C-alpha positions as CSV (number, residue, x, y, z in Angstrom):
1,X,12.0,-8.5,-9.3
2,X,8.4,-9.5,-8.7
3,X,5.7,-7.3,-10.3
4,X,2.0,-6.9,-9.6
5,X,-0.9,-6.0,-11.8
6,X,-3.8,-3.7,-10.8
7,X,-5.9,-6.6,-9.7
8,X,-3.1,-7.9,-7.5
9,X,-2.9,-4.5,-5.8
10,X,-6.7,-4.5,-5.3
11,X,-6.5,-7.9,-3.7
12,X,-3.4,-7.4,-1.6
13,X,-4.1,-4.0,-0.3
14,X,-7.9,-3.7,-0.5
15,X,-7.6,-0.5,-2.4
16,X,-10.2,0.1,-5.2
17,X,-9.0,0.8,-8.7
18,X,-10.4,4.3,-8.6
19,X,-8.2,5.1,-5.6
20,X,-5.1,3.5,-7.3
21,X,-5.7,5.7,-10.4
22,X,-6.1,8.8,-8.2
23,X,-2.8,8.2,-6.3
24,X,-0.9,7.6,-9.6
25,X,-2.4,10.8,-11.0
26,X,-1.4,12.7,-7.9
27,X,2.2,11.6,-8.5
28,X,2.7,9.6,-5.4
29,X,3.7,6.5,-7.3
30,X,4.9,5.9,-10.9
31,X,4.3,2.2,-11.9
32,X,6.0,0.8,-15.0
33,X,4.0,-0.2,-18.1
34,X,3.8,-3.8,-19.2
35,X,2.0,-5.5,-22.1
36,X,-0.7,-3.4,-23.7
37,X,0.4,-0.5,-21.4
38,X,-1.0,-2.2,-18.3
39,X,0.4,-0.9,-15.1
40,X,3.0,-3.0,-13.4
41,X,3.8,-2.3,-9.7
42,X,6.9,-3.3,-7.7
43,X,6.9,-4.3,-4.1
44,X,8.0,-0.8,-3.2
45,X,5.0,0.6,-5.1
46,X,2.6,-1.5,-3.0
47,X,4.0,0.0,0.2
48,X,4.1,3.5,-1.2
49,X,0.5,3.2,-2.5
50,X,-1.0,2.1,0.8
51,X,1.1,4.7,2.8
52,X,0.0,7.5,0.4
53,X,-3.7,6.5,0.8
54,X,-3.4,6.5,4.6
55,X,-1.7,9.9,4.7
56,X,-4.1,11.5,2.2
57,X,-7.0,10.2,4.2
58,X,-5.5,11.9,7.3
59,X,-5.5,15.2,5.3
60,X,-1.7,15.5,5.5
61,X,-0.6,18.2,3.0
62,X,0.5,17.0,-0.4
63,X,4.0,18.3,-0.1
64,X,4.6,16.6,3.2
65,X,3.2,13.3,1.8
66,X,5.6,13.5,-1.2
67,X,8.6,14.2,1.1
68,X,7.7,11.3,3.4
69,X,7.2,8.8,0.5
70,X,10.4,9.8,-1.2
71,X,12.4,9.1,2.0
72,X,10.4,5.9,2.7
73,X,11.0,4.5,-0.9
74,X,14.7,5.3,-0.6
75,X,15.1,2.8,2.2
76,X,12.7,0.1,1.2
77,X,14.0,-3.2,-0.1
78,X,13.0,-4.2,-3.7
79,X,11.4,-7.4,-2.6
80,X,9.8,-8.8,0.5
81,X,12.8,-9.7,2.8
82,X,12.8,-13.3,4.2
83,X,12.9,-11.8,7.7
84,X,9.6,-10.1,7.1
85,X,8.8,-6.4,7.0
86,X,6.8,-4.2,9.4
87,X,6.1,-0.5,9.1
88,X,4.6,1.3,12.0
89,X,4.5,4.6,13.8
90,X,6.2,6.0,16.9
91,X,4.9,9.4,17.7
92,X,5.2,11.4,14.4
93,X,8.0,9.2,12.9
94,X,7.7,6.2,10.6
95,X,9.7,3.2,11.9
96,X,10.5,0.3,9.5
97,X,11.4,-3.0,11.2
98,X,13.2,-5.6,9.1
99,X,13.9,-8.8,11.1
100,X,15.6,-7.7,14.4
101,X,16.7,-4.3,13.1
102,X,14.7,-1.2,12.6
103,X,15.2,2.3,11.1
104,X,13.2,5.5,10.8
105,X,11.8,7.3,7.8
106,X,10.5,10.9,7.7
107,X,6.7,11.1,8.0
108,X,3.9,13.0,9.5
109,X,0.9,11.6,11.3
110,X,1.4,8.1,9.9
111,X,-1.6,6.0,10.5
112,X,-1.1,2.4,9.5
113,X,1.1,-0.6,10.1
114,X,1.9,-3.2,7.5
115,X,2.8,-6.8,8.0
116,X,4.5,-8.9,5.2
117,X,4.2,-12.6,4.7
118,X,7.5,-13.6,3.1
119,X,6.1,-16.9,1.9
120,X,3.1,-15.6,0.1
121,X,4.3,-12.1,-0.7
122,X,1.1,-10.7,0.7
123,X,0.7,-7.6,2.8
124,X,-1.7,-7.2,5.7
125,X,-2.7,-3.7,6.8
126,X,-3.4,-3.0,10.5
127,X,-5.0,0.3,11.5
128,X,-3.5,1.3,14.8
129,X,-5.3,4.6,15.2
130,X,-8.9,3.6,14.6
131,X,-11.4,1.9,17.0
132,X,-12.4,-1.7,16.7
133,X,-13.6,-2.3,13.1
134,X,-17.3,-2.4,12.4
135,X,-18.9,-5.6,11.4
136,X,-19.0,-4.7,7.7
137,X,-15.3,-3.7,7.7
138,X,-14.4,-6.9,9.5
139,X,-16.2,-9.0,6.9
140,X,-14.7,-7.0,4.1
141,X,-11.2,-7.4,5.4
142,X,-11.8,-11.2,5.7
143,X,-13.2,-11.4,2.2
144,X,-10.1,-9.7,0.7
145,X,-7.9,-12.2,2.5
146,X,-9.9,-15.1,1.3
147,X,-9.9,-14.1,-2.4
148,X,-6.5,-15.6,-3.1
149,X,-7.4,-19.2,-1.9
150,X,-11.2,-19.5,-1.7
151,X,-13.3,-17.3,-3.9
152,X,-16.6,-18.9,-2.7
153,X,-15.8,-18.1,0.9
154,X,-14.7,-14.6,-0.2
155,X,-18.1,-14.1,-1.9
156,X,-19.9,-15.2,1.3
157,X,-17.8,-12.8,3.3
158,X,-18.6,-9.9,0.9
159,X,-22.3,-10.8,1.1
160,X,-22.0,-10.5,4.9
161,X,-20.2,-7.2,4.6
162,X,-23.1,-5.9,2.4
163,X,-25.7,-7.3,4.8
164,X,-24.1,-5.2,7.5
165,X,-23.7,-2.2,5.3
166,X,-25.6,-2.3,1.9
167,X,-23.7,0.9,0.9
168,X,-20.3,-0.7,1.1
169,X,-19.1,0.2,-2.4
170,X,-15.9,-1.8,-2.4
171,X,-17.7,-4.9,-1.3
172,X,-20.2,-4.5,-4.1
173,X,-17.5,-4.1,-6.7
174,X,-15.5,-7.1,-5.5
175,X,-18.5,-9.3,-5.0
176,X,-19.8,-8.4,-8.5
177,X,-16.5,-9.1,-10.0
178,X,-16.1,-12.5,-8.4
179,X,-19.7,-13.5,-9.3
180,X,-19.0,-12.5,-12.9
181,X,-15.7,-14.4,-13.0
182,X,-17.5,-17.5,-11.7
183,X,-20.1,-17.3,-14.4
184,X,-23.0,-16.1,-12.2
185,X,-23.9,-13.3,-14.4
186,X,-27.4,-12.6,-13.2
187,X,-26.3,-12.5,-9.6
188,X,-23.4,-10.2,-10.5
189,X,-25.7,-7.8,-12.3
190,X,-28.0,-7.6,-9.3
191,X,-25.1,-6.7,-7.0
192,X,-24.1,-3.9,-9.4
193,X,-27.7,-2.7,-9.9
194,X,-28.4,-2.7,-6.1
195,X,-25.3,-0.5,-5.6
196,X,-26.5,1.9,-8.3
197,X,-30.0,2.0,-6.9
198,X,-28.4,2.9,-3.5
199,X,-26.9,6.0,-5.1
200,X,-23.5,4.9,-6.2
201,X,-22.0,6.5,-9.3
202,X,-18.6,5.0,-9.0
203,X,-16.8,4.7,-12.3
204,X,-15.2,1.3,-11.5
205,X,-18.5,-0.2,-10.6
206,X,-20.2,1.1,-13.7
207,X,-17.2,-0.1,-15.8
208,X,-17.6,-3.6,-14.4
209,X,-21.3,-3.6,-15.1
210,X,-20.6,-2.6,-18.7
211,X,-18.1,-5.5,-19.1
212,X,-20.7,-7.8,-17.6
213,X,-23.4,-6.5,-20.0
214,X,-21.1,-7.2,-23.0
215,X,-20.7,-10.8,-21.8
216,X,-24.5,-11.0,-21.5
217,X,-24.7,-9.9,-25.2
218,X,-26.5,-6.7,-24.4
219,X,-24.3,-4.2,-26.3
220,X,-26.6,-1.2,-26.3
221,X,-26.9,-1.4,-22.5
222,X,-23.2,-2.0,-22.2
223,X,-22.4,1.1,-24.2
224,X,-24.7,3.2,-22.0
225,X,-23.0,1.8,-18.9
226,X,-19.5,2.7,-20.3
227,X,-20.7,6.2,-21.1
228,X,-22.0,6.6,-17.6
229,X,-18.7,5.4,-16.2
230,X,-16.8,7.8,-18.3
231,X,-19.0,10.7,-17.2
232,X,-18.0,9.8,-13.7
233,X,-14.3,9.5,-14.5
234,X,-13.2,10.7,-18.0
235,X,-9.7,9.4,-17.3
236,X,-10.8,5.8,-17.3
237,X,-8.6,4.6,-20.2
238,X,-10.0,1.1,-20.3
239,X,-13.5,2.5,-20.5
240,X,-12.6,4.5,-23.6
241,X,-10.8,1.5,-25.2
242,X,-13.7,-1.0,-24.6
243,X,-16.3,1.5,-25.7
244,X,-14.4,2.2,-28.9
245,X,-14.3,-1.5,-29.8
246,X,-18.0,-1.8,-28.9
247,X,-19.0,1.1,-31.0
248,X,-17.0,-0.3,-33.9
249,X,-19.0,-3.5,-33.6
250,X,-22.2,-1.5,-33.5
251,X,-21.3,0.3,-36.7
252,X,-20.8,3.7,-34.9
253,X,-17.5,4.5,-36.5
254,X,-17.3,8.2,-35.5
255,X,-17.9,7.4,-31.8
256,X,-15.4,4.5,-32.0
257,X,-12.7,6.8,-33.4
258,X,-13.4,9.5,-30.8
259,X,-13.0,7.1,-27.8
260,X,-9.9,5.4,-29.3
261,X,-8.4,8.9,-29.6
262,X,-9.2,9.5,-25.9
263,X,-7.7,6.2,-24.9
264,X,-4.4,6.9,-26.8
265,X,-4.1,10.4,-25.2
266,X,-4.6,8.9,-21.8
267,X,-2.0,6.1,-22.2
268,X,0.5,8.4,-24.0
269,X,0.4,6.8,-27.4
270,X,-1.1,9.6,-29.3
């Protein structure tokens, strides 16, 4: 059975890491643990994650979401079927179409349709209830699609999304990450700093900035960024882990021990 990491989920579904963590914490999905306790998601988990986000965004009650997802998961195949898979809505019912057949799953006010590409294993999300996407949303969706095959084109698309909406947080996070991965550290830092100057206090963005500052050999600033990220989201396990190692390098043993203890409690290894 194919498995997906957190980064795969971010790319395939366009869901930021903070939202993934929140959906897991809410109990909507329970991914397996892989090497170094990293989350490993199944194909079913991907469908359930995106469905949960859509229903939660529509303010559907938690209990109803849980019931809908339980029934949906019970019918979903373990892998992308060669005939393709499409999930849509008919009135207040979820309808799953697999090849020429279709079946219903209990749901309430289901918003989105999903299309699967059996060759690439990717998922495309189509919002049927919303008006025509704004320019920034259109560029962002295009950028997410481009990341797999052309990171340079993806970066240009994220830049266009930010030009249309400088406050587009997910575009800032993804663009900064791609610039960092491509070795363009100064440009990546500017993207993150601009988002922070615009009022963002997102934990994932601050975590990414901290990792970047470590690579720039600015440990004191990196530690401060990690601390700010953890104030925004104390459940950010990777933040505690990285900060513990950083404090150890800086000779701050007490702080290093404290954050490693936080990390172990969060991942269940205490």
